[in-house]
Biopython code that builds the backbone (N, CA, C, O; Angstrom):
import numpy as np
from Bio.PDB.StructureBuilder import StructureBuilder

atoms = [
    (1, "MET", "N", (98.006, 116.149, 90.084)),
    (1, "MET", "CA", (98.822, 115.122, 89.438)),
    (1, "MET", "C", (97.890, 114.022, 88.919)),
    (1, "MET", "O", (97.057, 113.489, 89.652)),
    (2, "GLU", "N", (98.054, 113.709, 87.669)),
    (2, "GLU", "CA", (97.156, 112.776, 86.975)),
    (2, "GLU", "C", (97.144, 111.378, 87.602)),
    (2, "GLU", "O", (96.088, 110.754, 87.714)),
    (3, "ILE", "N", (98.307, 110.894, 88.006)),
    (3, "ILE", "CA", (98.364, 109.551, 88.589)),
    (3, "ILE", "C", (97.574, 109.502, 89.898)),
    (3, "ILE", "O", (96.860, 108.534, 90.157)),
    (4, "CYS", "N", (97.700, 110.533, 90.714)),
    (4, "CYS", "CA", (96.948, 110.569, 91.975)),
    (4, "CYS", "C", (95.452, 110.637, 91.710)),
    (4, "CYS", "O", (94.664, 110.004, 92.413)),
    (5, "GLU", "N", (95.061, 111.395, 90.707)),
    (5, "GLU", "CA", (93.637, 111.444, 90.337)),
    (5, "GLU", "C", (93.153, 110.040, 89.966)),
    (5, "GLU", "O", (92.063, 109.629, 90.365)),
    (6, "GLY", "N", (93.956, 109.319, 89.212)),
    (6, "GLY", "CA", (93.617, 107.952, 88.833)),
    (6, "GLY", "C", (93.533, 107.026, 90.034)),
    (6, "GLY", "O", (92.631, 106.193, 90.122)),
    (7, "LEU", "N", (94.481, 107.173, 90.968)),
    (7, "LEU", "CA", (94.461, 106.357, 92.185)),
    (7, "LEU", "C", (93.191, 106.617, 92.998)),
    (7, "LEU", "O", (92.591, 105.687, 93.538)),
    (8, "ILE", "N", (92.792, 107.873, 93.080)),
    (8, "ILE", "CA", (91.574, 108.223, 93.814)),
    (8, "ILE", "C", (90.369, 107.560, 93.154)),
    (8, "ILE", "O", (89.513, 106.996, 93.836)),
    (9, "ASP", "N", (90.306, 107.627, 91.839)),
    (9, "ASP", "CA", (89.180, 107.023, 91.119)),
    (9, "ASP", "C", (89.153, 105.502, 91.281)),
    (9, "ASP", "O", (88.085, 104.916, 91.454)),
    (10, "ILE", "N", (90.320, 104.864, 91.224)),
    (10, "ILE", "CA", (90.404, 103.416, 91.401)),
    (10, "ILE", "C", (89.963, 103.037, 92.818)),
    (10, "ILE", "O", (89.175, 102.109, 93.000)),
    (11, "ALA", "N", (90.472, 103.753, 93.811)),
    (11, "ALA", "CA", (90.117, 103.461, 95.196)),
    (11, "ALA", "C", (88.619, 103.664, 95.426)),
    (11, "ALA", "O", (87.978, 102.870, 96.114)),
    (12, "ALA", "N", (88.071, 104.724, 94.851)),
    (12, "ALA", "CA", (86.632, 104.989, 95.008)),
    (12, "ALA", "C", (85.816, 103.838, 94.442)),
    (12, "ALA", "O", (84.837, 103.405, 95.049)),
    (13, "ALA", "N", (86.220, 103.344, 93.279)),
    (13, "ALA", "CA", (85.484, 102.247, 92.644)),
    (13, "ALA", "C", (85.660, 100.937, 93.413)),
    (13, "ALA", "O", (84.689, 100.211, 93.630)),
    (14, "LEU", "N", (86.884, 100.634, 93.825)),
    (14, "LEU", "CA", (87.148, 99.375, 94.532)),
    (14, "LEU", "C", (86.449, 99.306, 95.889)),
    (14, "LEU", "O", (85.948, 98.257, 96.293)),
    (15, "PHE", "N", (86.427, 100.430, 96.573)),
    (15, "PHE", "CA", (85.928, 100.432, 97.950)),
    (15, "PHE", "C", (84.537, 101.056, 98.078)),
    (15, "PHE", "O", (84.020, 101.222, 99.183)),
    (16, "ASN", "N", (83.941, 101.399, 96.938)),
    (16, "ASN", "CA", (82.596, 101.974, 96.926)),
    (16, "ASN", "C", (82.483, 103.200, 97.842)),
    (16, "ASN", "O", (81.578, 103.314, 98.669)),
    (17, "VAL", "N", (83.438, 104.102, 97.654)),
    (17, "VAL", "CA", (83.482, 105.354, 98.400)),
    (17, "VAL", "C", (83.425, 106.487, 97.381)),
    (17, "VAL", "O", (83.946, 106.351, 96.274)),
    (18, "SER", "N", (82.814, 107.572, 97.733)),
    (18, "SER", "CA", (82.710, 108.722, 96.841)),
    (18, "SER", "C", (84.090, 109.309, 96.545)),
    (18, "SER", "O", (84.852, 109.605, 97.466)),
    (19, "SER", "N", (84.408, 109.476, 95.273)),
    (19, "SER", "CA", (85.694, 110.092, 94.920)),
    (19, "SER", "C", (85.728, 111.542, 95.393)),
    (19, "SER", "O", (86.795, 112.077, 95.692)),
    (20, "LYS", "N", (84.573, 112.167, 95.459)),
    (20, "LYS", "CA", (84.483, 113.537, 95.973)),
    (20, "LYS", "C", (84.915, 113.568, 97.440)),
    (20, "LYS", "O", (85.631, 114.475, 97.863)),
    (21, "GLU", "N", (84.477, 112.574, 98.209)),
    (21, "GLU", "CA", (84.869, 112.485, 99.620)),
    (21, "GLU", "C", (86.376, 112.255, 99.747)),
    (21, "GLU", "O", (87.022, 112.845, 100.613)),
    (22, "LEU", "N", (86.934, 111.406, 98.894)),
    (22, "LEU", "CA", (88.370, 111.130, 98.944)),
    (22, "LEU", "C", (89.195, 112.362, 98.609)),
    (22, "LEU", "O", (90.304, 112.524, 99.119)),
    (23, "ARG", "N", (88.664, 113.229, 97.756)),
    (23, "ARG", "CA", (89.373, 114.441, 97.352)),
    (23, "ARG", "C", (89.202, 115.595, 98.349)),
    (23, "ARG", "O", (89.956, 116.568, 98.310)),
    (24, "ARG", "N", (88.222, 115.486, 99.228)),
    (24, "ARG", "CA", (87.926, 116.585, 100.137)),
    (24, "ARG", "C", (89.088, 116.834, 101.095)),
    (24, "ARG", "O", (89.671, 115.897, 101.641)),
    (25, "THR", "N", (89.409, 118.093, 101.286)),
    (25, "THR", "CA", (90.464, 118.441, 102.233)),
    (25, "THR", "C", (89.864, 118.471, 103.637)),
    (25, "THR", "O", (88.647, 118.541, 103.805)),
    (26, "GLY", "N", (90.717, 118.419, 104.614)),
    (26, "GLY", "CA", (90.239, 118.409, 105.991)),
    (26, "GLY", "C", (89.916, 117.001, 106.444)),
    (26, "GLY", "O", (90.182, 116.026, 105.741)),
    (27, "ARG", "N", (89.353, 116.913, 107.598)),
    (27, "ARG", "CA", (89.058, 115.608, 108.210)),
    (27, "ARG", "C", (87.841, 114.957, 107.560)),
    (27, "ARG", "O", (86.882, 115.624, 107.172)),
    (28, "THR", "N", (87.914, 113.641, 107.457)),
    (28, "THR", "CA", (86.795, 112.854, 106.934)),
    (28, "THR", "C", (86.580, 111.661, 107.860)),
    (28, "THR", "O", (87.344, 111.453, 108.802)),
    (29, "SER", "N", (85.547, 110.889, 107.590)),
    (29, "SER", "CA", (85.272, 109.715, 108.424)),
    (29, "SER", "C", (86.428, 108.717, 108.323)),
    (29, "SER", "O", (87.223, 108.757, 107.384)),
    (30, "LEU", "N", (86.501, 107.833, 109.299)),
    (30, "LEU", "CA", (87.584, 106.842, 109.320)),
    (30, "LEU", "C", (87.565, 105.968, 108.075)),
    (30, "LEU", "O", (88.620, 105.657, 107.522)),
    (31, "SER", "N", (86.378, 105.568, 107.628)),
    (31, "SER", "CA", (86.315, 104.694, 106.450)),
    (31, "SER", "C", (86.864, 105.404, 105.210)),
    (31, "SER", "O", (87.571, 104.789, 104.411)),
    (32, "VAL", "N", (86.551, 106.679, 105.044)),
    (32, "VAL", "CA", (87.055, 107.441, 103.893)),
    (32, "VAL", "C", (88.556, 107.678, 104.035)),
    (32, "VAL", "O", (89.304, 107.517, 103.071)),
    (33, "SER", "N", (88.996, 108.055, 105.222)),
    (33, "SER", "CA", (90.427, 108.317, 105.389)),
    (33, "SER", "C", (91.246, 107.039, 105.225)),
    (33, "SER", "O", (92.366, 107.093, 104.717)),
    (34, "ARG", "N", (90.711, 105.888, 105.643)),
    (34, "ARG", "CA", (91.440, 104.632, 105.491)),
    (34, "ARG", "C", (91.622, 104.302, 104.004)),
    (34, "ARG", "O", (92.701, 103.875, 103.592)),
    (35, "VAL", "N", (90.586, 104.495, 103.210)),
    (35, "VAL", "CA", (90.688, 104.245, 101.766)),
    (35, "VAL", "C", (91.720, 105.196, 101.159)),
    (35, "VAL", "O", (92.527, 104.784, 100.326)),
    (36, "ARG", "N", (91.699, 106.453, 101.567)),
    (36, "ARG", "CA", (92.678, 107.427, 101.070)),
    (36, "ARG", "C", (94.089, 107.004, 101.464)),
    (36, "ARG", "O", (95.016, 107.112, 100.662)),
    (37, "GLN", "N", (94.257, 106.523, 102.694)),
    (37, "GLN", "CA", (95.571, 106.070, 103.155)),
    (37, "GLN", "C", (96.071, 104.896, 102.323)),
    (37, "GLN", "O", (97.253, 104.831, 101.984)),
    (38, "ILE", "N", (95.190, 103.983, 101.998)),
    (38, "ILE", "CA", (95.576, 102.847, 101.154)),
    (38, "ILE", "C", (96.003, 103.346, 99.774)),
    (38, "ILE", "O", (97.012, 102.891, 99.234)),
    (39, "ALA", "N", (95.251, 104.262, 99.213)),
    (39, "ALA", "CA", (95.594, 104.798, 97.889)),
    (39, "ALA", "C", (96.943, 105.512, 97.919)),
    (39, "ALA", "O", (97.740, 105.369, 96.991)),
    (40, "MET", "N", (97.201, 106.272, 98.967)),
    (40, "MET", "CA", (98.494, 106.966, 99.082)),
    (40, "MET", "C", (99.628, 105.958, 99.226)),
    (40, "MET", "O", (100.683, 106.110, 98.612)),
    (41, "TYR", "N", (99.407, 104.937, 100.033)),
    (41, "TYR", "CA", (100.397, 103.878, 100.227)),
    (41, "TYR", "C", (100.732, 103.203, 98.896)),
    (41, "TYR", "O", (101.903, 103.009, 98.567)),
    (42, "VAL", "N", (99.706, 102.853, 98.145)),
    (42, "VAL", "CA", (99.912, 102.190, 96.854)),
    (42, "VAL", "C", (100.654, 103.114, 95.890)),
    (42, "VAL", "O", (101.506, 102.662, 95.125)),
    (43, "GLY", "N", (100.334, 104.392, 95.927)),
    (43, "GLY", "CA", (101.046, 105.347, 95.083)),
    (43, "GLY", "C", (102.531, 105.372, 95.378)),
    (43, "GLY", "O", (103.356, 105.471, 94.470)),
    (44, "HIS", "N", (102.863, 105.280, 96.649)),
    (44, "HIS", "CA", (104.276, 105.322, 97.031)),
    (44, "HIS", "C", (104.969, 103.981, 96.813)),
    (44, "HIS", "O", (106.024, 103.920, 96.181)),
    (45, "VAL", "N", (104.383, 102.914, 97.330)),
    (45, "VAL", "CA", (105.048, 101.606, 97.322)),
    (45, "VAL", "C", (104.995, 100.943, 95.944)),
    (45, "VAL", "O", (106.000, 100.413, 95.470)),
    (46, "THR", "N", (103.837, 100.972, 95.310)),
    (46, "THR", "CA", (103.668, 100.258, 94.041)),
    (46, "THR", "C", (104.077, 101.102, 92.833)),
    (46, "THR", "O", (104.722, 100.608, 91.908)),
    (47, "LEU", "N", (103.697, 102.367, 92.855)),
    (47, "LEU", "CA", (103.965, 103.222, 91.688)),
    (47, "LEU", "C", (105.231, 104.046, 91.832)),
    (47, "LEU", "O", (105.665, 104.679, 90.870)),
    (48, "GLY", "N", (105.831, 104.052, 93.015)),
    (48, "GLY", "CA", (107.114, 104.716, 93.209)),
    (48, "GLY", "C", (107.061, 106.229, 93.242)),
    (48, "GLY", "O", (108.076, 106.884, 93.007)),
    (49, "LEU", "N", (105.902, 106.800, 93.529)),
    (49, "LEU", "CA", (105.801, 108.252, 93.627)),
    (49, "LEU", "C", (106.422, 108.709, 94.947)),
    (49, "LEU", "O", (106.394, 107.980, 95.938)),
    (50, "SER", "N", (106.972, 109.899, 94.953)),
    (50, "SER", "CA", (107.535, 110.422, 96.196)),
    (50, "SER", "C", (106.394, 110.850, 97.118)),
    (50, "SER", "O", (105.276, 111.099, 96.667)),
    (51, "MET", "N", (106.685, 110.929, 98.384)),
    (51, "MET", "CA", (105.664, 111.346, 99.343)),
    (51, "MET", "C", (105.226, 112.789, 99.080)),
    (51, "MET", "O", (104.070, 113.151, 99.302)),
    (52, "LYS", "N", (106.161, 113.595, 98.608)),
    (52, "LYS", "CA", (105.826, 114.981, 98.269)),
    (52, "LYS", "C", (104.845, 115.026, 97.098)),
    (52, "LYS", "O", (103.877, 115.786, 97.127)),
    (53, "GLU", "N", (105.094, 114.208, 96.065)),
    (53, "GLU", "CA", (104.197, 114.146, 94.904)),
    (53, "GLU", "C", (102.801, 113.672, 95.313)),
    (53, "GLU", "O", (101.792, 114.230, 94.879)),
    (54, "ILE", "N", (102.759, 112.642, 96.150)),
    (54, "ILE", "CA", (101.477, 112.112, 96.598)),
    (54, "ILE", "C", (100.740, 113.150, 97.436)),
    (54, "ILE", "O", (99.537, 113.355, 97.274)),
    (55, "GLY", "N", (101.469, 113.795, 98.325)),
    (55, "GLY", "CA", (100.860, 114.834, 99.148)),
    (55, "GLY", "C", (100.227, 115.924, 98.297)),
    (55, "GLY", "O", (99.107, 116.362, 98.562)),
    (56, "ARG", "N", (100.945, 116.353, 97.285)),
    (56, "ARG", "CA", (100.427, 117.381, 96.375)),
    (56, "ARG", "C", (99.188, 116.863, 95.637)),
    (56, "ARG", "O", (98.194, 117.576, 95.504)),
    (57, "GLY", "N", (99.257, 115.629, 95.165)),
    (57, "GLY", "CA", (98.163, 115.053, 94.392)),
    (57, "GLY", "C", (96.904, 114.776, 95.202)),
    (57, "GLY", "O", (95.796, 114.776, 94.666)),
    (58, "PHE", "N", (97.085, 114.538, 96.500)),
    (58, "PHE", "CA", (95.949, 114.242, 97.373)),
    (58, "PHE", "C", (95.535, 115.445, 98.224)),
    (58, "PHE", "O", (94.603, 115.353, 99.024)),
    (59, "GLY", "N", (96.221, 116.557, 98.051)),
    (59, "GLY", "CA", (95.889, 117.731, 98.854)),
    (59, "GLY", "C", (96.244, 117.562, 100.318)),
    (59, "GLY", "O", (95.546, 118.060, 101.202)),
    (60, "ARG", "N", (97.337, 116.854, 100.564)),
    (60, "ARG", "CA", (97.781, 116.574, 101.922)),
    (60, "ARG", "C", (99.262, 116.931, 102.055)),
    (60, "ARG", "O", (99.954, 117.153, 101.062)),
    (61, "ASP", "N", (99.723, 116.980, 103.275)),
    (61, "ASP", "CA", (101.123, 117.249, 103.566)),
    (61, "ASP", "C", (101.933, 115.962, 103.388)),
    (61, "ASP", "O", (101.401, 114.861, 103.528)),
    (62, "ARG", "N", (103.205, 116.109, 103.083)),
    (62, "ARG", "CA", (104.099, 114.958, 102.923)),
    (62, "ARG", "C", (104.135, 114.103, 104.185)),
    (62, "ARG", "O", (104.218, 112.878, 104.094)),
    (63, "THR", "N", (104.075, 114.726, 105.358)),
    (63, "THR", "CA", (104.108, 113.965, 106.605)),
    (63, "THR", "C", (102.832, 113.139, 106.800)),
    (63, "THR", "O", (102.859, 112.095, 107.452)),
    (64, "THR", "N", (101.729, 113.604, 106.239)),
    (64, "THR", "CA", (100.482, 112.834, 106.290)),
    (64, "THR", "C", (100.626, 111.567, 105.456)),
    (64, "THR", "O", (100.140, 110.503, 105.840)),
    (65, "VAL", "N", (101.294, 111.686, 104.319)),
    (65, "VAL", "CA", (101.546, 110.525, 103.457)),
    (65, "VAL", "C", (102.466, 109.545, 104.188)),
    (65, "VAL", "O", (102.243, 108.335, 104.149)),
    (66, "LEU", "N", (103.480, 110.060, 104.840)),
    (66, "LEU", "CA", (104.395, 109.211, 105.606)),
    (66, "LEU", "C", (103.627, 108.444, 106.682)),
    (66, "LEU", "O", (103.826, 107.241, 106.852)),
    (67, "TYR", "N", (102.762, 109.131, 107.398)),
    (67, "TYR", "CA", (101.938, 108.498, 108.431)),
    (67, "TYR", "C", (101.067, 107.400, 107.807)),
    (67, "TYR", "O", (100.976, 106.296, 108.344)),
    (68, "ALA", "N", (100.440, 107.703, 106.691)),
    (68, "ALA", "CA", (99.562, 106.733, 106.022)),
    (68, "ALA", "C", (100.344, 105.483, 105.622)),
    (68, "ALA", "O", (99.865, 104.365, 105.806)),
    (69, "CYS", "N", (101.527, 105.668, 105.084)),
    (69, "CYS", "CA", (102.339, 104.526, 104.644)),
    (69, "CYS", "C", (102.723, 103.637, 105.827)),
    (69, "CYS", "O", (102.648, 102.412, 105.730)),
    (70, "HIS", "N", (103.131, 104.244, 106.936)),
    (70, "HIS", "CA", (103.483, 103.468, 108.118)),
    (70, "HIS", "C", (102.260, 102.727, 108.663)),
    (70, "HIS", "O", (102.346, 101.556, 109.032)),
    (71, "LEU", "N", (101.135, 103.415, 108.707)),
    (71, "LEU", "CA", (99.907, 102.827, 109.235)),
    (71, "LEU", "C", (99.470, 101.617, 108.404)),
    (71, "LEU", "O", (99.178, 100.553, 108.949)),
    (72, "VAL", "N", (99.431, 101.793, 107.088)),
    (72, "VAL", "CA", (99.000, 100.703, 106.207)),
    (72, "VAL", "C", (99.979, 99.544, 106.298)),
    (72, "VAL", "O", (99.562, 98.387, 106.348)),
    (73, "GLU", "N", (101.269, 99.836, 106.322)),
    (73, "GLU", "CA", (102.280, 98.771, 106.433)),
    (73, "GLU", "C", (102.066, 97.963, 107.715)),
    (73, "GLU", "O", (102.123, 96.733, 107.690)),
    (74, "ASP", "N", (101.828, 98.634, 108.807)),
    (74, "ASP", "CA", (101.590, 97.943, 110.084)),
    (74, "ASP", "C", (100.310, 97.114, 110.041)),
    (74, "ASP", "O", (100.263, 96.023, 110.609)),
    (75, "MET", "N", (99.277, 97.616, 109.378)),
    (75, "MET", "CA", (97.993, 96.919, 109.332)),
    (75, "MET", "C", (98.010, 95.705, 108.408)),
    (75, "MET", "O", (97.109, 94.868, 108.465)),
    (76, "ARG", "N", (99.024, 95.607, 107.562)),
    (76, "ARG", "CA", (99.102, 94.482, 106.617)),
    (76, "ARG", "C", (99.362, 93.148, 107.311)),
    (76, "ARG", "O", (99.280, 92.096, 106.676)),
    (77, "ASP", "N", (99.671, 93.180, 108.590)),
    (77, "ASP", "CA", (99.824, 91.934, 109.346)),
    (77, "ASP", "C", (98.506, 91.168, 109.405)),
    (77, "ASP", "O", (98.498, 89.948, 109.570)),
    (78, "ASP", "N", (97.397, 91.885, 109.270)),
    (78, "ASP", "CA", (96.073, 91.265, 109.225)),
    (78, "ASP", "C", (95.850, 90.726, 107.811)),
    (78, "ASP", "O", (95.929, 91.479, 106.840)),
    (79, "GLY", "N", (95.575, 89.435, 107.694)),
    (79, "GLY", "CA", (95.446, 88.790, 106.380)),
    (79, "GLY", "C", (94.366, 89.381, 105.499)),
    (79, "GLY", "O", (94.578, 89.565, 104.301)),
    (80, "ASP", "N", (93.213, 89.683, 106.071)),
    (80, "ASP", "CA", (92.128, 90.267, 105.280)),
    (80, "ASP", "C", (92.503, 91.649, 104.756)),
    (80, "ASP", "O", (92.257, 91.974, 103.594)),
    (81, "PHE", "N", (93.099, 92.454, 105.626)),
    (81, "PHE", "CA", (93.509, 93.797, 105.217)),
    (81, "PHE", "C", (94.594, 93.703, 104.145)),
    (81, "PHE", "O", (94.566, 94.450, 103.166)),
    (82, "ASP", "N", (95.540, 92.796, 104.325)),
    (82, "ASP", "CA", (96.615, 92.612, 103.346)),
    (82, "ASP", "C", (96.040, 92.241, 101.977)),
    (82, "ASP", "O", (96.524, 92.710, 100.947)),
    (83, "HIS", "N", (95.012, 91.402, 101.974)),
    (83, "HIS", "CA", (94.371, 91.005, 100.717)),
    (83, "HIS", "C", (93.759, 92.223, 100.018)),
    (83, "HIS", "O", (93.874, 92.367, 98.801)),
    (84, "ILE", "N", (93.121, 93.080, 100.778)),
    (84, "ILE", "CA", (92.512, 94.301, 100.230)),
    (84, "ILE", "C", (93.585, 95.196, 99.612)),
    (84, "ILE", "O", (93.428, 95.683, 98.492)),
    (85, "VAL", "N", (94.665, 95.406, 100.342)),
    (85, "VAL", "CA", (95.746, 96.261, 99.840)),
    (85, "VAL", "C", (96.382, 95.637, 98.602)),
    (85, "VAL", "O", (96.688, 96.343, 97.640)),
    (86, "SER", "N", (96.582, 94.330, 98.618)),
    (86, "SER", "CA", (97.168, 93.637, 97.466)),
    (86, "SER", "C", (96.302, 93.788, 96.221)),
    (86, "SER", "O", (96.817, 93.948, 95.115)),
    (87, "THR", "N", (95.004, 93.739, 96.403)),
    (87, "THR", "CA", (94.085, 93.938, 95.280)),
    (87, "THR", "C", (94.264, 95.329, 94.700)),
    (87, "THR", "O", (94.359, 95.486, 93.483)),
    (88, "MET", "N", (94.310, 96.330, 95.551)),
    (88, "MET", "CA", (94.510, 97.711, 95.098)),
    (88, "MET", "C", (95.859, 97.850, 94.389)),
    (88, "MET", "O", (95.963, 98.545, 93.378)),
    (89, "GLU", "N", (96.875, 97.199, 94.912)),
    (89, "GLU", "CA", (98.198, 97.258, 94.286)),
    (89, "GLU", "C", (98.167, 96.665, 92.873)),
    (89, "GLU", "O", (98.727, 97.243, 91.941)),
    (90, "ARG", "N", (97.510, 95.511, 92.719)),
    (90, "ARG", "CA", (97.434, 94.867, 91.394)),
    (90, "ARG", "C", (96.670, 95.727, 90.391)),
    (90, "ARG", "O", (97.095, 95.888, 89.247)),
    (91, "VAL", "N", (95.549, 96.273, 90.827)),
    (91, "VAL", "CA", (94.735, 97.104, 89.936)),
    (91, "VAL", "C", (95.515, 98.360, 89.528)),
    (91, "VAL", "O", (95.531, 98.725, 88.352)),
    (92, "ALA", "N", (96.150, 99.008, 90.479)),
    (92, "ALA", "CA", (96.912, 100.226, 90.183)),
    (92, "ALA", "C", (98.092, 99.920, 89.257)),
    (92, "ALA", "O", (98.350, 100.664, 88.311)),
    (93, "ALA", "N", (98.796, 98.837, 89.527)),
    (93, "ALA", "CA", (99.943, 98.471, 88.680)),
    (93, "ALA", "C", (99.488, 98.220, 87.248)),
    (93, "ALA", "O", (100.151, 98.641, 86.301)),
    (94, "ALA", "N", (98.361, 97.538, 87.089)),
    (94, "ALA", "CA", (97.839, 97.272, 85.742)),
    (94, "ALA", "C", (97.361, 98.560, 85.079)),
    (94, "ALA", "O", (97.587, 98.766, 83.886)),
    (95, "ALA", "N", (96.714, 99.410, 85.833)),
    (95, "ALA", "CA", (96.157, 100.647, 85.272)),
    (95, "ALA", "C", (97.250, 101.604, 84.799)),
    (95, "ALA", "O", (97.065, 102.311, 83.809)),
    (96, "PHE", "N", (98.370, 101.630, 85.489)),
    (96, "PHE", "CA", (99.420, 102.608, 85.164)),
    (96, "PHE", "C", (100.636, 101.993, 84.480)),
    (96, "PHE", "O", (101.643, 102.673, 84.284)),
    (97, "ARG", "N", (100.555, 100.730, 84.118)),
    (97, "ARG", "CA", (101.689, 100.043, 83.505)),
    (97, "ARG", "C", (102.182, 100.764, 82.243)),
    (97, "ARG", "O", (103.388, 100.910, 82.042)),
    (98, "ASP", "N", (101.264, 101.206, 81.408)),
    (98, "ASP", "CA", (101.642, 101.822, 80.127)),
    (98, "ASP", "C", (101.839, 103.331, 80.221)),
    (98, "ASP", "O", (102.069, 103.975, 79.197)),
    (99, "ARG", "N", (101.759, 103.900, 81.381)),
    (99, "ARG", "CA", (101.884, 105.340, 81.529)),
    (99, "ARG", "C", (103.288, 105.766, 81.941)),
    (99, "ARG", "O", (103.537, 106.949, 82.177)),
    (100, "GLY", "N", (104.186, 104.824, 82.025)),
    (100, "GLY", "CA", (105.559, 105.168, 82.403)),
    (100, "GLY", "C", (105.709, 105.459, 83.883)),
    (100, "GLY", "O", (106.733, 105.993, 84.308)),
    (101, "ALA", "N", (104.695, 105.113, 84.679)),
    (101, "ALA", "CA", (104.762, 105.381, 86.107)),
    (101, "ALA", "C", (105.550, 104.314, 86.842)),
    (101, "ALA", "O", (105.999, 104.530, 87.968)),
    (102, "LEU", "N", (105.718, 103.169, 86.211)),
    (102, "LEU", "CA", (106.419, 102.076, 86.884)),
    (102, "LEU", "C", (107.812, 101.922, 86.349)),
    (102, "LEU", "O", (108.554, 101.049, 86.799)),
]
sb = StructureBuilder()
sb.init_structure("model")
sb.init_model(0)
sb.init_chain("A")
sb.init_seg("    ")
for serial, (resi, resn, name, xyz) in enumerate(atoms, 1):
    if name == "N":
        sb.init_residue(resn, " ", resi, " ")
    sb.init_atom(name, np.array(xyz, "f"), 0.0, 1.0, " ", f" {name:<3s}", serial, name[0])
structure = sb.get_structure()
């Protein structure tokens, strides 16, 4: 899915993580998986993609996306983390504004 590919690229650039690592299936380091979780969360909350669509686009199961969304939502209580997620949300919203994703 093109939007998920874009989210992966945006997250890789924002967080200085390899997009190849973000696309890799299977387990990855906590830092890589956290960035992927943020990207999945933004795809669902900001861009309105279904968890099934995100799962397909990220090579993950829908329940993994659900877990990521709950985890990121809970972590937003931390001000620094919330700022990071908000930045990703703004960048993604701007990047996909003209693509009919919103």
